[in-house]
NUZATOR-631603 format. One record per residue (C-alpha): residue number from 1; x, y, z. Coordinates in pm, 1 decimal. Example, Ala and Ser with C-alpha at 12.3 -4.5 7.8 and 13.67 -1.06 7.14 Angstrom:
! residues 2
REC  nr        x        y        z
REC   1   1230.0   -450.0    780.0
REC   2   1367.0   -106.0    714.0
***
This chain:
! residues 337
REC  nr        x        y        z
REC   1   9534.0  10514.6  11471.9
REC   2   9386.4  10740.6  11741.4
REC   3   9100.2  10665.6  11976.7
REC   4   8840.5  10840.8  12191.3
REC   5   8655.0  10678.5  12481.1
REC   6   8343.2  10884.8  12548.0
REC   7   8248.5  10921.1  12916.9
REC   8   7884.7  11017.2  12852.9
REC   9   7607.8  10758.6  12866.3
REC  10   7369.2  10979.0  12665.0
REC  11   7335.2  10888.7  12297.0
REC  12   7263.4  11251.8  12203.6
REC  13   7589.4  11369.6  12354.8
REC  14   7784.1  11089.4  12191.9
REC  15   7640.6  11136.9  11842.9
REC  16   7716.9  11508.4  11866.8
REC  17   8072.8  11425.2  11970.3
REC  18   8111.6  11186.6  11679.8
REC  19   7978.9  11447.3  11435.8
REC  20   8211.7  11714.2  11572.4
REC  21   8521.7  11496.1  11559.3
REC  22   8445.2  11397.0  11201.1
REC  23   8371.2  11744.5  11067.8
REC  24   8588.6  11975.3  11275.5
REC  25   8903.4  11782.0  11363.2
REC  26   9174.3  11660.5  11126.7
REC  27   9373.3  11356.1  11230.0
REC  28   9667.8  11223.6  11029.6
REC  29   9554.0  10865.1  11096.5
REC  30   9216.3  10688.6  11125.8
REC  31   9018.4  10751.1  11443.5
REC  32   8819.6  10492.6  11639.5
REC  33   8552.0  10595.4  11890.2
REC  34   8385.2  10390.9  12163.7
REC  35   8065.6  10485.5  12346.7
REC  36   7804.2  10325.2  12571.5
REC  37   7446.0  10448.2  12625.8
REC  38   7152.9  10421.6  12857.5
REC  39   6841.2  10272.7  12687.7
REC  40   6780.7  10452.3  12358.9
REC  41   6657.3  10411.2  12003.7
REC  42   6841.5  10568.9  11712.9
REC  43   6656.3  10589.3  11383.4
REC  44   6827.7  10621.8  11046.8
REC  45   6847.2  10956.6  10871.8
REC  46   6578.1  10868.3  10617.0
REC  47   6329.1  10693.5  10845.9
REC  48   5989.2  10807.9  10970.9
REC  49   6050.7  10801.9  11344.6
REC  50   5691.4  10746.8  11454.7
REC  51   5656.5  10439.3  11235.6
REC  52   5969.9  10269.4  11372.4
REC  53   5876.3  10276.0  11741.6
REC  54   5637.4  10108.1  11976.6
REC  55   5558.9  10456.2  12100.2
REC  56   5359.1  10359.2  12409.4
REC  57   5631.7  10121.3  12524.9
REC  58   5908.8  10372.8  12456.9
REC  59   5725.2  10644.2  12649.5
REC  60   5641.1  10412.7  12941.6
REC  61   6002.3  10293.2  12975.5
REC  62   6152.4  10640.5  12922.8
REC  63   6370.1  10528.3  12631.5
REC  64   6558.1  10814.5  12467.4
REC  65   6484.8  10857.2  12096.2
REC  66   6703.8  11042.1  11847.7
REC  67   6802.0  11040.9  11481.7
REC  68   7149.0  10993.9  11339.3
REC  69   7310.8  11142.6  11029.9
REC  70   7366.5  10809.5  10857.2
REC  71   7110.1  10595.6  10677.9
REC  72   7003.5  10242.7  10766.4
REC  73   6744.8  10115.1  11011.4
REC  74   6645.8  10184.5  11371.0
REC  75   6851.6  10026.5  11649.1
REC  76   6793.9   9978.3  12022.3
REC  77   7083.0  10014.8  12266.6
REC  78   7127.6   9989.9  12640.6
REC  79   7419.9   9971.3  12882.9
REC  80   7492.7   9617.5  12760.9
REC  81   7575.9   9749.1  12414.2
REC  82   7907.4   9892.0  12296.0
REC  83   7912.9  10134.6  12003.1
REC  84   8217.6  10183.5  11787.8
REC  85   8292.4  10423.8  11505.1
REC  86   8576.3  10444.5  11253.8
REC  87   8647.7  10789.2  11103.4
REC  88   8859.2  10778.0  10788.1
REC  89   8932.6  10980.6  10474.9
REC  90   8652.7  10919.7  10225.3
REC  91   8902.8  10861.1   9944.9
REC  92   9042.8  10563.7  10136.3
REC  93   8711.9  10377.4  10169.5
REC  94   8441.7  10289.6   9918.4
REC  95   8102.0  10403.4  10043.3
REC  96   7897.1  10100.9  10144.8
REC  97   8193.3   9862.9  10181.6
REC  98   8109.0   9759.6  10536.7
REC  99   8310.3   9440.8  10517.6
REC 100   8638.6   9624.9  10467.6
REC 101   8587.0   9902.8  10718.9
REC 102   8458.8   9674.3  10999.2
REC 103   8716.9   9400.6  10941.5
REC 104   8949.5   9523.3  11220.7
REC 105   8661.7   9486.0  11467.4
REC 106   8575.0   9139.1  11335.8
REC 107   8940.3   9036.1  11365.5
REC 108   8947.3   9160.9  11725.0
REC 109   8636.8   8956.6  11808.8
REC 110   8802.6   8650.3  11657.9
REC 111   9093.8   8702.0  11897.9
REC 112   8845.2   8698.2  12186.9
REC 113   8702.0   8365.1  12074.4
REC 114   8408.7   8464.2  11850.1
REC 115   8568.3   8296.1  11549.0
REC 116   8233.8   8259.2  11369.7
REC 117   8169.0   8633.9  11356.5
REC 118   8146.2   8762.2  10998.3
REC 119   8000.3   9048.9  10799.4
REC 120   7683.4   8930.4  10625.7
REC 121   7425.3   9094.0  10402.7
REC 122   7473.3   9462.0  10340.4
REC 123   7566.0   9596.0  10686.4
REC 124   7530.6   9333.1  10962.3
REC 125   7782.3   9127.3  11157.5
REC 126   7642.6   8783.7  11239.4
REC 127   7738.5   8480.0  11438.4
REC 128   7559.0   8146.0  11421.6
REC 129   7318.7   8306.9  11173.7
REC 130   7213.6   8577.0  11420.8
REC 131   7284.4   8949.3  11421.6
REC 132   7476.3   9112.7  11704.9
REC 133   7602.7   9420.0  11518.2
REC 134   7440.6   9663.6  11276.0
REC 135   7643.7   9925.2  11092.2
REC 136   7582.6  10249.1  10901.6
REC 137   7792.0  10503.3  10707.8
REC 138   7792.2  10877.2  10650.4
REC 139   8016.8  11086.2  10423.4
REC 140   8079.4  11459.6  10426.2
REC 141   8361.1  11699.9  10338.5
REC 142   8604.4  11426.2  10245.5
REC 143   8550.2  11222.8  10562.1
REC 144   8353.1  10902.8  10621.1
REC 145   8244.4  10750.1  10945.8
REC 146   8117.8  10397.2  10980.5
REC 147   7955.6  10335.2  11314.3
REC 148   7811.6  10017.0  11454.8
REC 149   7667.7   9839.6  11753.9
REC 150   7809.6   9543.1  11944.8
REC 151   7547.6   9368.6  12156.2
REC 152   7746.4   9225.0  12444.9
REC 153   7469.7   9180.7  12703.7
REC 154   7170.2   9377.1  12569.4
REC 155   6820.8   9308.3  12708.1
REC 156   6680.3   9147.9  12393.0
REC 157   6326.9   9134.9  12531.0
REC 158   6317.9   9514.3  12561.2
REC 159   6463.8   9541.7  12211.8
REC 160   6182.1   9337.3  12060.0
REC 161   5914.7   9542.0  12239.1
REC 162   6065.3   9883.2  12170.8
REC 163   6110.4   9848.9  11795.1
REC 164   5817.7   9804.6  11560.4
REC 165   5935.8   9624.6  11248.0
REC 166   5726.2   9643.9  10930.5
REC 167   5593.3   9299.1  10830.9
REC 168   5725.0   9321.6  10473.6
REC 169   6079.0   9349.5  10606.3
REC 170   6037.8   9044.6  10827.4
REC 171   5880.0   8840.4  10548.8
REC 172   6149.7   8934.7  10298.5
REC 173   6413.1   8788.5  10530.5
REC 174   6213.2   8469.6  10591.6
REC 175   6190.6   8517.1  10968.5
REC 176   5905.1   8521.9  11218.0
REC 177   6022.6   8799.4  11447.0
REC 178   6313.4   9029.2  11521.5
REC 179   6381.1   8826.1  11838.9
REC 180   6454.1   8514.8  11633.0
REC 181   6746.3   8675.6  11449.5
REC 182   6933.6   8878.4  11711.7
REC 183   7174.2   8768.3  11981.7
REC 184   7444.9   8887.2  12218.9
REC 185   7808.5   8815.2  12141.6
REC 186   7896.0   8734.8  12506.4
REC 187   7824.8   8357.4  12505.7
REC 188   8037.7   8312.0  12193.3
REC 189   8351.7   8456.2  12351.6
REC 190   8617.7   8263.1  12541.5
REC 191   8511.1   8189.2  12903.3
REC 192   8738.7   8458.3  13047.0
REC 193   8552.2   8721.2  12844.0
REC 194   8195.5   8615.7  12923.7
REC 195   8147.0   8793.2  13257.0
REC 196   8283.6   9137.0  13186.7
REC 197   8124.3   9476.3  13228.0
REC 198   8063.0   9657.1  12901.0
REC 199   8348.0   9891.9  12992.0
REC 200   8585.0   9599.1  13041.7
REC 201   8473.3   9449.4  12710.6
REC 202   8545.0   9786.0  12545.1
REC 203   8895.0   9807.8  12688.6
REC 204   8984.0   9454.1  12582.5
REC 205   8863.5   9523.0  12229.3
REC 206   9063.1   9845.2  12225.3
REC 207   9379.0   9658.3  12321.8
REC 208   9309.4   9395.5  12055.1
REC 209   9272.8   9667.9  11789.2
REC 210   9607.3   9819.2  11888.1
REC 211   9777.5   9481.8  11949.7
REC 212   9875.3   9605.5  12295.3
REC 213   9889.8   9446.7  12640.1
REC 214   9769.5   9737.0  12854.5
REC 215   9611.2  10079.7  12811.6
REC 216   9922.0  10260.1  12930.4
REC 217  10101.8  10139.3  12617.6
REC 218   9855.0  10319.7  12387.7
REC 219   9784.2  10627.9  12598.9
REC 220   9965.8  10851.6  12351.1
REC 221   9705.8  10756.0  12087.2
REC 222   9410.2  10878.5  12296.8
REC 223   9249.9  11211.4  12210.5
REC 224   9097.5  11403.5  12499.6
REC 225   8798.3  11632.4  12440.7
REC 226   8887.3  11991.7  12530.0
REC 227   8662.2  12261.6  12674.3
REC 228   8658.9  12431.4  12332.5
REC 229   8557.9  12101.9  12171.0
REC 230   8280.0  12055.6  12425.4
REC 231   8130.6  12396.8  12355.8
REC 232   8084.7  12308.3  11989.0
REC 233   7959.5  11960.5  12074.8
REC 234   7691.3  12116.8  12294.1
REC 235   7577.3  12332.1  12001.1
REC 236   7549.5  12029.2  11772.9
REC 237   7349.2  11841.7  12034.1
REC 238   7097.2  12124.2  12055.3
REC 239   7083.0  12170.1  11678.7
REC 240   7029.0  11802.7  11600.9
REC 241   6996.8  11530.8  11860.6
REC 242   6790.0  11722.7  12119.6
REC 243   6584.2  11894.4  11849.8
REC 244   6225.3  11765.7  11806.5
REC 245   6213.5  11883.5  11445.9
REC 246   6523.3  11680.5  11363.1
REC 247   6417.3  11368.6  11551.7
REC 248   6049.4  11356.4  11459.8
REC 249   5965.9  11632.5  11216.1
REC 250   5611.1  11689.8  11096.5
REC 251   5500.2  11404.8  10873.3
REC 252   5282.0  11547.9  10596.4
REC 253   4974.0  11367.7  10470.7
REC 254   5043.1  11212.7  10133.4
REC 255   4782.1  11089.4   9892.2
REC 256   5015.7  10827.9   9742.6
REC 257   5219.7  10579.0   9941.9
REC 258   5438.1  10310.1   9782.3
REC 259   5672.8  10089.4   9979.8
REC 260   5906.7   9817.1   9857.4
REC 261   6188.9   9616.4  10011.6
REC 262   6501.8   9569.4   9798.9
REC 263   6815.4   9369.3   9881.0
REC 264   6990.7   9695.6   9971.8
REC 265   6711.5   9842.4  10180.8
REC 266   6348.0   9945.8  10202.0
REC 267   6215.0  10259.7  10031.1
REC 268   5885.9  10411.4  10146.0
REC 269   5784.5  10686.0   9900.1
REC 270   5503.6  10925.6   9991.0
REC 271   5373.5  11179.1   9744.4
REC 272   5118.5  11458.4   9752.2
REC 273   4970.7  11525.5   9412.1
REC 274   4784.6  11843.7   9323.0
REC 275   4675.6  11963.2   8982.1
REC 276   4854.2  11666.0   8823.1
REC 277   5192.9  11763.3   8965.5
REC 278   5401.4  11654.1   9262.3
REC 279   5351.8  11911.0   9537.2
REC 280   5541.8  11715.7   9799.4
REC 281   5746.2  11396.8   9813.4
REC 282   5925.5  11224.9  10099.6
REC 283   6144.6  10914.8  10101.5
REC 284   6161.1  10709.6  10419.7
REC 285   6340.7  10381.3  10475.2
REC 286   6660.9  10211.5  10588.3
REC 287   6845.6  10263.9  10260.7
REC 288   7194.0  10413.0  10240.9
REC 289   7323.3  10696.7  10026.9
REC 290   7625.6  10923.1  10017.0
REC 291   7403.2  11227.6   9953.0
REC 292   7106.9  11369.5  10142.5
REC 293   6786.2  11236.6   9984.2
REC 294   6621.4  11573.5  10049.8
REC 295   6813.9  11703.2   9749.4
REC 296   6629.8  11453.9   9526.8
REC 297   6296.2  11537.2   9689.5
REC 298   6342.9  11904.8   9608.1
REC 299   6422.5  11825.2   9245.4
REC 300   6101.0  11628.0   9202.7
REC 301   5863.6  11894.3   9336.5
REC 302   5664.2  12037.5   9045.2
REC 303   5720.3  11741.3   8812.7
REC 304   5411.5  11619.5   8625.5
REC 305   5293.0  11299.4   8790.2
REC 306   5318.6  11048.8   8506.6
REC 307   5570.2  10786.0   8403.6
REC 308   5729.4  10973.5   8113.8
REC 309   5774.7  11298.5   8303.8
REC 310   5926.4  11121.1   8602.9
REC 311   6153.4  10915.9   8376.6
REC 312   6274.9  11234.5   8210.8
REC 313   6326.6  11406.9   8547.1
REC 314   6523.0  11114.6   8693.4
REC 315   6730.8  11034.5   8384.8
REC 316   7016.2  11283.9   8448.4
REC 317   7027.4  11210.9   8823.0
REC 318   7269.0  10956.7   8972.8
REC 319   7018.1  10780.7   9198.8
REC 320   7286.6  10553.5   9346.7
REC 321   7413.1  10846.3   9552.3
REC 322   7073.4  10855.1   9727.9
REC 323   6978.0  10484.5   9718.8
REC 324   7304.8  10292.4   9714.1
REC 325   7284.1   9960.8   9530.1
REC 326   6919.2   9993.5   9420.3
REC 327   6841.0   9989.7   9046.0
REC 328   6726.5  10324.8   8905.0
REC 329   6446.1  10165.5   8702.1
REC 330   6313.9   9997.2   9013.4
REC 331   6301.1  10335.1   9188.9
REC 332   6116.8  10488.5   8894.4
REC 333   5864.9  10204.2   8895.7
REC 334   5816.3  10252.0   9269.9
REC 335   5718.8  10619.8   9254.6
REC 336   5555.6  10643.4   8910.3
REC 337   5180.5  10580.5   8860.6
***
């Protein structure tokens, strides 16, 4: 296994680096990345950014906002959070199997004393019934990355103010607020690991992953970003993570809006109907899929807006590649009149 420790504290730089290393570099073993950010919110690929934020609060506190390539829900991070990412060959991992791909990190946390940490639900790592890590996946060109958060000492009060969670998602989980179900992992660790900096926490986890005693022993496994790498990373940052169109886009006005929460994620479908046909359709939500949902949206433009026509249009399409784990009939019932 190889590793990269990113020096930047800017989420846009780090997501661009992650994307570059996945798509442009070929390693003969899995790669693990670690990065730490100043206060930021990262929305999932399929989410409507404006609807996920407390926009006044985010603007007032100068919280960076960007969008990632992977699906899933919005997350808040600050300097008390450690991000990790595993990059592997897609053929070696089943898309959506978060338990398997995050198990090395869970095992490392167990070594540090958090023996109750476990993958729960579709993509969370919990302890004592509370979430301290959310994870998401993205697949392209034979590679998969699974990246996640580790809340070590995050300001949870800021988190609850910065994110605006839709009530139907809260109700479906039987909770009163996001604050009631999140925690930091720090108090669950052994005493000697409870007063670390985030950087120290990162290094100890890195050693646990490699079963090593000091960083010098694993130095040969570290990949250093070159000047040529950085030039391409800068281009990706401008194309995606610093790009207003990518982060926010222009939300069209739809005449039909249907939203439903499923066990594997929420789908918010918005349709514009003209002359009895779909003129525009957009899927938002924290669902996962191995393919870009825009492909499905393009296929549905021009379809007559009735149940039979939509059923016929969707029948040959493998909807699981866009909405992993969600029944195709349920999706049809969501968007059909």
